[in-house]
Structures are given as C-alpha cells and as structure tokens.
N, C-alpha and C positions, 0 to 999 in steps of 0.2 A: 561345563557348558561353553560352547563356542561363542566368540564375540558376535555382535550384530553390526551391520554396516548401514550407515545413514548416508543418503545421496541427495544432493541438490543439483539438478540440471538447470543452471542459471543461464541467462542470456549471453553472458560473456565467459564465465568459468563453470566447469563441472567440479563440485566440491564433494569430497568423501571424508567421512569420519567413522573410525572403528571404535566401538564402545564395549567395554567389559561390564556386563550388568551385575556380575557377582561382587566386584570390589566396592562400588562401581568406579570406573575411570575411563577417560578418553585415552585409548591406546595409541592412536595414530591419526593424522590428518594429512590430506593431500588435495591438490587441485590441478586441473589441466584445462586448456582452452576448450570451450564447448564447440563441437564440430557439427552444428545443426545444419549447415549448408551442404555438408558432404554425407557423413554418417555419424549419428550420435554416439555410436559404439566406440569410435576412435578416441574421442576425448575421455570417455568413461574408462576404457581399458588402459590408457596411459596413466590416469590417476590411480587406477587399481594397482598398476605395477609399482607405483611409488608406495602405496600402502603395504604391499608385499615386502618391499625392501626394508620397511620399518619394523614389521612384526612377523615376517617369515611365513605368512599364510594368506590365502584368499578364500579360505573355508569359513563361511559365516553361518550362524544359526538362522538368521533371517535378514532380509533387506527391507528398509523403509525408504521411500523416495518421494521427494517433492520436485516441482519444476516450474520454471518461468522461462523455459528455453526458447519460446517464441516471443519473448518480451512481453508476455501477457496478451490475450487476444484482443483484437481491435473491436471497439464497441461504439455504436451510435445510439443516442438516447432521444426519443421523441416524447414530449409531454404537453400538457394543457397550458401550464404557465411556467415560466422560468423560475419564479420565486418559490413555488410550492411543489407541484407534482414532479417537475423535472429535477429539482433539488433532492426530493425524496428518492427518486430513481438513482441519482448519482451516488447518494449515500449507500444505497442498497448494494451497488455493484462493486464498491471499492475493496471489499474483502474477498472477492471471487476471482482475482487474477486478471481483471479487465482493465483496459486502458480506454478511457472515454476520449474519443477524438473529435466528436462534434455533438452539439445539443441543438435540437430544433423545437420551437413552440410558436404558436399553437398548431398551425397548419403547414404542412410541407408543400412546396411548389415544384414545378418541373425543373426549375433551376437547382433546387435542393437535391432532387433526384440525380441530376448530373454530377453534383458535388459528391453525393454518396457513392456513385459509380467510380469516381476517381479515388476516393478513400478506400473502397473495396473492403468493407468491414467483415469480420467473422460473424457478428451478430448485431441485431437491431432490437433495442428494448423499446417497446411501444407501451407507453403509460398514458394516463390522462383521465381525470374525473374521479370523484369519490363514488362509492357504490350507491347507485340510485340517483346520481347526479347527472351532469352533462354527458350525453352519449355521442352527439353529432361529430365532435372533433376527432375522437378516437376512431369512429367508423370511417370518416372521410380520409384519415391518414392511412388506415388499413387498405382502403381501396386504392389510394395513390401508390402505396408500396408495391402493388401488383405490377406496376410498370417497371419496377427495378429489375434489371436482367441479372445482376450479380446474385449468386445463390447464397445469400446470407441467411442464417437462422433468425427467425423472428420470435421474440419472447414477449408475450402480451401480459402486462401486469397493471391493468387499469380498471375502469368501471366494469365490474363483473356482470352487470345487467345487459351489457352489450355483447357478451361472449357468444351467444347463439348466432347472432348476425355476423360477428367477426369470423367465427369458424366457417360459416357458409362462404365468406369471401376468400379465406385462406386455403381451404381444403382443395380447391381446384388449381392452386398455383404450384409452381415448382419449388417453392420455399419450404424448408423444414420449419415447423412452427410449434410453439409450446404455449399453453394457456396456464397461468399460475395465479396465485392470489394477488389482489390489488395491493400495490406497494403503499398506497395511502387510502384505505377504505373509508376513513372519516377525516375531516379537516384536522390537520395537526397530528394525526396518529400514523406512525410508521409501522409497517409489517415488512421487514427486510429479508428474513431468513428463507422463505419459499423461493423468491426470485433469485436470491444468492445461490441456493442449491442448484437450481436449473442452470444458471450460468457456470457454476463449477463443473457440472456434468458436460456441458458443451466444451468448456476449456479442456477437460480431460480427453474428449474425443479429438480435439484439434491437436493436442500434444502428441498423441500417438501417430499423427499423420507425418511427423518429422521423420526424415530418413533414418532408419536403423532402430527406431523406438520399439517397433514390433519385435525385432530380434533381441534387443537388450532386455525386453520384458521376460524373455525366457530365462535370463539369469536372475532378475531382481523382482519379478512379479509386476503388479500394476503400480502406477503413480498414485500415491495415497492422497496428496494434497497439492493445490497450487502453493507456491512459495509464500505469497502474501498472507495466505490463511495460516501457514505454519508460523509466521512471525507473530500474527495476532494471538495464536494459541500460546506461544511462548510468553508473550507479554501478559496475557491473562493468568497463566500459571504462576509467573514470577510475582504478580501483584497479589493474588488471592491464596496462593499456596495449595496444599492438599490437606486431607484429614490428619495426616501425620506431622506435617511441617508447615509452619507459617510462611507466608510470602512477605514481600517488602511493603505492601500497601499500594494504594492507587498510584499509578505511574504512567510515564510516557516513554516510548522508544523513538529515537530520532535516527534515521538512516540517511546519511549523506552520500549520494552516488554521483557517478559521472554525468548522468542525464537528468535525474530527479532527486528531490529530497522528500522522503516519506516520513510521516509522523503517525504513530500508532498510540492511542491513549486508552487506558483502562481506568475509567472513573465515572462517577455519577455526574449528571449534568449540573446539579446544584449541590455542591459538597456540604454547605452549611445553610440551614434554613434561616434566612435573614428577613425580618418582617417588612422591610422597605424595598425588597427586591422581588419582582414578579417576572415569571418566565413568559416569553413571547416567541412566536415562530414555531418551527418544527421541533419536536422532541429530539434530543440527542441520544444516540445509542451509547451504552456503557463501553462497548468495544468499538472504537472509531478509528478509521484509517483515512488519511488524506495523502494525495500524491501531487506534488508540485512540479509539473513538467517544465517550468521555466527557471527552476532553481537547481542547477547542477554544476559540478566542478569542471566538466570538460565539454560535453556535447551541447550543453545549454549555458555555458559560462557567460556568453554575451547577453543572452536574454535575462540572466540573473543581474548583470550590470545595469540593464535597462529597468528591471523591476525594482531594484533597491536604490539605485542612484550611486554615483561615484562617492559622494560624501559619506555614505554608510560604510562602504568598503574601506575608505580612508580612516574612518573612525576606529575600525578594528585592526588597522595596520600599525605595527609597532616600529617606530623609526620614521625616516624620511620616505614618504610614499613614492613608488615608481610610477611609470605610466600605466595607470590602472586599466583604462580602456584597451590599450594595445595588448596588455597581458591577458585580458579576458578573451579578446579576439584570437590571440595566438593559441590559447588553450582549446577554444572551440574548433579551430582549424587543425589542431594536432592533439586529438584526444588521447594519444599514447604518451604524451609529454609527462616526464617525471622531473620534478624540480631538482636542480643540482646545487645552486647557490643558496646562501642563507636568505637573501632577499626574495628569491623565488619561493622558498618554503614559507616565508612570512606572508607573501601574497596569497598562497594557497590557504593558509590559516585564516586570513581576512575574508577570503571568498567563502570558505566553509562557515565561518561565524555569521556572515551575512545571510547565507542560505538557511542556517538554523534559525536565526532570529525571525526572518520573514515567514518561514514555513510554520513555526510554532505560533506566530501571531495569527496567521490565516486559519490555523487549526482551532484556535481558542475562540471563546465568545467575548462579548463586550457589554458594557452597561450604557444605557441612555437615560439621562435625567429628564423626568417628566413632572410637570406641575399639576397638582390636584387642587381642589378648593381649599383643602386644609393644610397640605404639606407637599414637599417634594418627595417623589419616589423614583425608583430606578427600574427600567425594563431590561431584563437580561435576554439577549439573543445569543444562542450558541452555548458552548461548554465552559464551565468555570474550572480552570486549571490551577487556581491559586494555591490550593492545599495539597498538591501532589507530593507524595513522600519521596519520589525518586524519578530521575531521568536517566535513561540508558542510551548512550551514544554508540552507533555502529557505522560501518562503512570505512573504506580505505582512507578518506580524508582525515578522519579522527584517529584511526588506528596508527597511521604513519606520521601523525603530527608529533612534534616534540613537546607541544603544550596542549594536550587534549582537554584538560580541565578548563583552561581559559577559553578555548574554542567552544566547548559545549555550554559554558556558562552564558553564552549569548541567548540561550533559550529563555532566560529570565529577564532580558532587557526589554523594557516597554517604552515605545515612543509616545504612547497615550495612556494616561493614568486610568482610563476607563476600560482598558484591555485586560481581560482576565487571564493573565499569564502566570506561570509558576513563580512562587515567591521565594521559597527557601528549600528546594529539593536537594536530597543527596544525589551526587553525580557518580555514574558508573560507566566504564568503558568495556564494550564487548571485544576485548583484545584478541580473542582466539576465534572470532567469527562463529560462535556456537549457537546464537539465538535461534535461527530458523531450524537448525538441526535438532535443538532441544524441543522446539514446538512439534516437530515431526515425531521425536521419541515419546513425547507426552501422550500421543495417541494410544500407546500400549503401556508405557511405563512412566506415569507422571511423577512418582516419588523420585525415581532415578534422575529424570530430566531436571526437576527442580534443584536437587542437590548439586548436580553438575553445573547448572547455570550459576548458582551462588558461588561455587568454587572458582569458576573461570571468569566471572565478572570482576574487573579491577576497580576498587573504590578510588575516586579522584579527590 
C-alpha cells in the first residue's frame, strides 16, 4: 500500500506530512512558504520536492488537505444583544475557520455600513431573537444590509418566525444568502452546528478562489476541512480516544502564534456536580475554541503588552528584565525576528507565558459568590477547566523554547481564586507539529491518527 499525503495550506507555511498507514508511521515532513499571493501550487510543489528527497517518491495512495491559507475568512456578526445572541453567534463560528472582525448590536446604522464597507467581509452572520421572540430588530437589520454594496454572503441564524419576510427582502438583492437554524432558539440554548456547517461551506468556496487552488485540486482533490476544525477534531480524538484505544481524558490545546493565541478545550462545562455551584449564562459547548487576536508573539506583541501589562511579562522573565515595551514594539515591527541572545530568548518565553496565561484565563469560566437567605452559593459563568487531565502546547514559541514546560505551565496561573483554571494537568508538547495533520487523518483513519499523536507528543 502506498503512503498517504496530508497537506495543510496555512496562511504562512504549506506543510506536508507523508504517513505509512501499514506500520503506521510518519515517513517524512516538509514545509515551504505559502504562495497565496502568486500561485498556491508553487509553495506546495516546493514542499513536495522536499518530501520526495526524503522518501524517494511522490506517488501517494490518497491526499487529505486542510487550509487556512486566506487566514480564515473575514466575518461580521450582527445580533440582538452583545451578551446573549451575539455571544452565541461568536461561539458558533469559531470552529468554522472564521475571523470575527466586528460585532454590532442591536441595530446597524449608516455609519456601521460605511465601516463594514471598509472591512469588506467575506460573510455577515445575521442573528437575533429567540424563535417566536422579537422580530423587528432582525428585520430592520436585514433591510439595512441591502444598502451594503460589498458582495458579502449573508448567513441568517436568528428568529425563524421572521424568515419568510427576511427571504422576501434578500431575494431581490445581489447578495448570496443562506437561511439556517437559529443559533439560539431558546434563551440560554445554543444550536451551533448548522450555522457552523454553512460557514464551513462558504469558507471552502473562498479557499478555492486563491490563485492555483483549482489547478492544485487536480493533484490532491478537494480541501477536506478548515485548519481550525482539523485541530478541534485532533483535540477531541486525543481526549476521548476510539473504540480500540483510550484517549488522555478531557484536555485543552494551546496554540501560541505570531498573531493570535488559540485555545481549544474538550471538556464538559461543569466537570464535577457541586451542590453550592449553579450554572448561569449561556451553555458552554464540549468542543470550544477561542482566538485571542491581541495576544501574539510578533504581529500583536505590543497589543499583548497592553493587554497583560508590563508587570505580568516581568513576572515570567527570569533574570534582570530588559526594556519590555521596546522589545514588544520591535517584535511587532519585525515579525520575521528570530532571537539570537539568551536575553532575547528569555523575553520570548516571558511573552509566550503571558499570552498563554491570559488566553486560558479568557477561555475559562469563573465563580461569583452570591448570598441567599440561608447560605452563600456560587454562580458559575463559563467553562470549568479545573479538572483537565492534560494541556497540549503547540506553535513555534513553545516548540523552539528551551524551557517549554515552564512556559506552558503558565496556563495554570490564576490571578483570581474564583477563576476556573486548570489545577494539575499533565503537560505535553506537539514538538513535530502533528496535531492538525492528525485531525485531518482522523476523518478516515482515527485509530492511526490517535496512535501517531500519542507517539509524537512529548511529555513535559
């Protein structure tokens, strides 16, 4: 049996991994810069040449590919309230390859339309109202969107009682539109998969618009998944395992990148049933992904500095701290920067630790003490991560660090005792960049994917 080729068309690099299903084993891995601005084939063929140099063939049984080559498609969200409908919509899209650039609620204005035109989104998610609830806001927003000249796809996931009128409004416009299930049909109840699937389909259409994708598809077939979905699938498989092999248990994956820090968790909202803790707010999904656009190692290094504060970075710096602010500004201005001195490497570690701590804190839930006539109880908002069995770190900042365990351990640091952060997880490093590839492989061969993940993750 010939090996299979796994491909990730990333926004910066195109990565290839050749896998032998029979042994099973990773035979070769290679990467080249993604050439999305010229022809996507160029970067792919350069990486493929490196694979051939390692294993002597480019003849593969099959190809499986994921992509975020356009950096995730640009999305605007419109909802009824920031705290409920809009938050529900935001949670629904984060596993679909979307980047939320702006959120509006409850009514959009002419000034908002002008701002949307400048953003030039790929899609607009129009939500608002539970089924049978308020219709006026979503109808007014639908009418207002007809003034938008940019040809963004409009995805409607709000009060379904208004859909007949909404379709009457949209059908005469130039906008491509989709009507799907309400993202929040009842107060506090989330239905995310239908809208997520529609957004994935739009994402796939946008991906093939990149130069050369149509031609490269002759070699590899269609793109199977957006890369964020592949990572979530890998995390889920690693947590829960297969019928043949057990997983690691509930876990989180933390990906520290140049522009963002992403957290994927696979866990129940309330890990332990505690009689004095009551859930409040929106229900949390078992598979949850958050993307922190202000926490990055390079492109958003200064916004990270502003978000966490200098004292936080100094806290994680070992030794006499250098000029922290200047270091963050320099990294943002020179995203290609590679640290050369020990001090520069320590500052990178401190920035990465700060990004991890803040990203996991934002991803997790918290407790609020509330007085009742008879006793104090706690209201839990968000997800309880205290009992996670494992945290897996990935991304260049961790992989190239000399002290990845110390850096990743920041995920357990709490500034507030009421924050529901991981308490004593095992720590692992995705040292060979296999996670998203194994999520891709799990679409067809879950047992092989799980075994290879376990083999390639390094315990810290």
